[in-house]
N, C-alpha and C positions, 0 to 999 in steps of 0.2 A: 504494500500500499504506500509506503514511504517513497518507493521509486517512481510510482505513478504520480504522486504528489510532485516529485521532482520533474517529471515531464511537463506538468501543468506550469510550473514555475519557469522552467527553461524555455518553453515555447508559447505560453499563453499570449504574450504581447504580439506574437505573430499570427494569431488566429487560430492556433491549435488548442483544443480543450479535451480534457479527459472527462468521461461520464462513468460513473459507478452504478452498476446494476446489481443489486443484491438479489440472491435467490437461495432458497433452502432446497432446491432440486438435488443438491449434493450433500445434504445433511450437515452443513457447516455453518451458514449464517442463517438468521431466520426472523429477527424481529426489529422493530424500530429501535429498541434499546441496543442491538447489536450495531446498527448504523451510527448511533450517537456515540457508542463506546469507541468504534473504530475512527470516527471522524476526530474525536478528541485526542486519542492516543497517537495518531500520526499527523495531527494538525492539517487534516484534509480540508482544502478550500473548494475543490471541484464538486460539482453536483452529485449528490447521492440520491438515486431514485428509489422509489418504494420497493419493498419486498414483494416479489411476485415470481412467476414461473418463466424460465428461459427455455427449458427442453421438455418439462413434463406438462401435459394439458391442465388448464388452458394456458397457452403460450401467449405472452404480451405481444401486441401487434408490432412493436419495433423488431422483436425477435423473429417474428413470422417473416417480416420483410428481410431482415439481415440473412437468415438462413436460406432464403429463396434466391439470393444473389449468386451469380456465377463465382465459383470457387478460384480465387487468384493463386491458390496453392494446392492443387489436387492431391498432393501426398499427405495433407493434413485434413481431417474431417472438418467441416464447417461448425458443426454443433460442439459447444464446449462439453468437455467431459469432466470438469472439475471447475471450481471458482478461479478467476484471474485469467481466463482466456482473453486476449486482447484483439481487437479489430480496429483497422484503420480506415476511415472513410474519408474521401477527398472532398474538397469544398464543393464540388459539383454532385456530391451524393453517390459516388461510386466507391464499392469496397475495393481497396487496392491492396490490402494485406491482412493477414491474421496470424497469431501466434499463441501456442498453447501455454498452460500454466507454468511449464518448466522454463520458458524464455522470460527472463526478467529484464526489464529496461535499464536496470542499474549494473548488469554484468558486462564486462569488457566494453567500457564506454566508447572508445574510439571506433570499435567495430560492431557495436551492437546492431543487430538487423532491425529492431524496432526504431532506434533513434535514427539509423541511416534512412529508413523508409520515411519517416516524419520529416527529415531534413529535405529529402528529395520532393516530397509533396509540397512542402512550404516553398520550395524554389520554383514550383510551376506557376 
């Protein structure tokens, strides 16, 4: 969560923003109290959206749209299989990349695939 906040701080002034979607579909997060605790612990300033479903029915409309997009990385399933799956959407509303839980935006800063993709999109 702290690394996602770092992305917001690093790129927010350039028009990039992180959105947090909490879900208990993976039996990990689950309540408004969880959102408040996480927000406070990591000093999160990006929007944290309500707890709802992302893969289990009924799926939120934003997730229905997202999961219906062409997969920019066919080697990686589009649907998250755990919390902290990351998706990058361009300014014109196109899904340009996604990364699973194990790819952390704070790892290997000069070569991080998430950071490189954000920088490339912001340059467009």
